[in-house]
N, C-alpha and C positions, 0 to 999 in steps of 0.2 A: 331519494335524490342522490345521484351518483355523479361524482366528478372524476372524469377520466382524462388520461393523457392521449392526445391525438397522435396519429402516425406521422405527422409532419414535423416531428421533433428532430433535433440534430443527431444524437447518438444515444446508445443504450446505457453507457456509463453514467450519464447525467440522470436518466430516469430511475436508475437503481437507487439513488440517494433519496428518493421520495419516501415519506412515511405516512401511512394511512391509519385512520381510526374509524372503525365501523360503529355506527350508532343506529339504534332502533327505537322509534317512538310510536306511540299509539294514542290518538286523540280523536274523539268524536266519530268513532268507527272507521278511522282511516289509519292505516299502518304504513309507515315510511321507513325504509331501510336505506341508509346512505353511508358513504365513506367521506370523511373529511380530510382534505389535503393539508398537511402541516408543514411548516418550514423545518428543514433539517438544521441541527445545531452546527454552529460554525466551529472550525477547529481551534484549538488553543494557540494563542500567539506565542512564538518562541523564536530564538535566534536561528536565522536561516542563511548564514553566510556559507559560501562554497557548496550549496546544495544543488542549484540549477546550473550555475556556471562555475566550473571548477577552475583551479589555477591554470591548468593547461588549456582549458577552454577560453580563458581570458587572453591567453597568448594568441590564439587563433583569431579572436575578435579584434585585437589590436592591430593585426596585420591587414584587416579589411580597410581599404582606403575610400571606397565609395559606398553609397547606401545599398546598391544592388549586391555588392560583395558582402556587406554586413548582413543582409537578409539571408543570403545563401549560407553564410557561416552559422547563423542562428538556426536555420532549418536543418542543417546537418547535426548540430549539437543537441538540439531539442527534439529531433525526429518529427518536426511539424511539416504538414504538406505544403507544397508550393502553391502559388496562386493559380497555376494552370490546372491543378487537381481539385482544389476545394476553395470556394470563396471565403469560408470562414478562416482557412489557414492563412489567406492573404491579410485578413484583418488582424489576426494574431501577430503575424510577422511585423506589420506596421506598428502595432502597440509595443512590441518588444524592441524593435529597431529604434524607435524614437526614444524609448527609455534609455537605451544605451547611448544614443546621441546626446541626450540631456546630460548624462554623466560625463561625456567627453567635453561638452561645452563648459561645465563647471569644474573641470579638472579633478574628478573623483579618482581615488586610487582603485586598484584592482579589487580590494576587499569591499570598498564602498560601492563600486559598480555591481559586484556580485550580489551584495545584500539588497541594494535598491531594486535590482532586476527581480530577485526572489519576492520582494514585497509586492511589486506590481503583479507578478504572476499569481501569487496566493490571493491577492485581492480580486483578481478576475475570476479565479476558481470559486471563491466564496460568493460572488455576485451571480454567477451563472449556474450555481449548484441547485437552484430552485426557480421555477417560473413566477413564484410569488414575490411581491415587493419586499425587499429587505435592504433598502438604501441606508436606513439608520443603523442596522446591525453591521453592515459592510463598513460604514464610516467609523464606527467604534472599533471594529476589527483592524482597520488600517491604522488608527491611532495607537492601538496596542502593539502592533508590529513595529511601528516606527519608534515607540518608546523602548522596545527591546534592543534597539541598536543606537540609542541616544543617552542612556543612563548607565553609569558604571555600577552594576549591582550583580556580580556573578554569583551563581551560574544562570540567573534569570535574564540578565541583560548585560550589554557591553557598551562602552563609550566609543562608538564608531563614527557617528555623525555629530557635528557641532550644532550649536543653537541656530546659526545662520543657515547651515545646510538643511536642518530640519524644516525651517521656514520655507526654503526654496522647494524642497520635495513636496511639502504640503500644498503649496500654491500650484505646482506642476500637476499633481494628481487631481486636484479639484478642477483645474481648467481643462484637462485632457480626458480624464475618465469619468468623474462624477457629473460633469456637464453633459456627457453623452451616455449616462447610465442606462436609460431606457432603451436606447438603440442597441447597446451590447446585450441587454436582456432579450430584446426582440429577436436578435440574430442567433444567439447561442442557447436559448432555452426553448423547450417545446411549448406549444399552445395547450390550453386547458379547455376542454369541452364538458359542459354540464348537461347531463340527461336526466330529466324529471319524469318519474313514473309514480303514479298513485294507485293503490289497490284498496278498494272498499271491502270491509269485513262483512261477511254474510251475503254477499251478492256474487252470482256466478260471472265468470269472465265472458266477455263478448267474443263469440267465435270469429275468426278471421274471414274476410270476404274472399270467396273463390272467384278469381278472374275468369276462369273458363266457364263457370255456370252463370254468373250474373252479368258478364260482359256483353253478350248479345242482347239480353233483355234491356239493359240500360241504353244501349245504342238504339234499339227499336223505339224505346220510350222517348229518347231525344229527338229522333227523326219525326215521330208523330207530333210532338209539341211544336216542332219547327213548321210542319205543314199546316197545323191548326192556326198558328199565328199568321201565316201568309193568307189563309182564307179569311180570317177576321179582318185583316188589313184591306183585302180586296173588296169585301162587302162594305166596309165603312167608306172606302173611296168612292164606290158607286152611288151610295146614298147621300153623298154631299151635294147641296144645291149648286146649280150653275151660276157663275157670276156674269154680270153684265159686261159686255165688251164694247169699248168705245173706239171708233175709227174716225179719223179726221182727214178729209180729202179736200184741200183748198179751203173754201168757205162753207162746205157742206159737212155736217156732223151727223153720223149714223149711230143710232142707239137701239139695239135689239131689233133691227129690221125696219124701224121707222125713221124717216128722213125728214129733217127740218132745216131750213135755211136760216143762218144767223143774220141778225140785222146789224 
């Protein structure tokens, strides 16, 4: 049993994170050799302030007045493709732009906006790092990232968000990202195809069918069966008994050539 990644996946950098384990079993004269697709481990949660959006980058973002200007600024800072080049880039820009808009709505500082943006980006990378279901692991990873910026315990965490801001961020991420978790997985992760092959021990393999040798014979056999079925249908149709026909003309009824007048 082989589980392979199809060619319809998004990019090679995601598929490089897959880890496989080759297993070989033998039971009842059947040998099966397959690879099992495993979930990659999530990165360790740590402080991520000023990593994706630097201080100078926040100055550029604050100058954006409209949503289109904000998306353009994010695309230039993060080197993300615009929506005219890649549909997935448009989805990412919407995710990042609305995260910045959420920070503006709740009057986050530059440090808080940069940290929240990095939390959302790392959550998305963890969710789309594998096509397998990992919603529970991503939820736990999001909690750890948020706690790294909500508890004063240096150098492991800092007191950046208040308890009320932590509640607002949690509700926002649940309503916007985890509610559409499977949609993000479908768009940003490759599909998995399972090919099953069984080999019986002690039995020779069946040779492949040659189309050039057996093709004309199969066609001749099919035409002969079709002509035989037509002849059988014609003979059965001729051997069927004729039915009596009734004709009614005025008050005279004719049945099989004999005429009788109705009283």
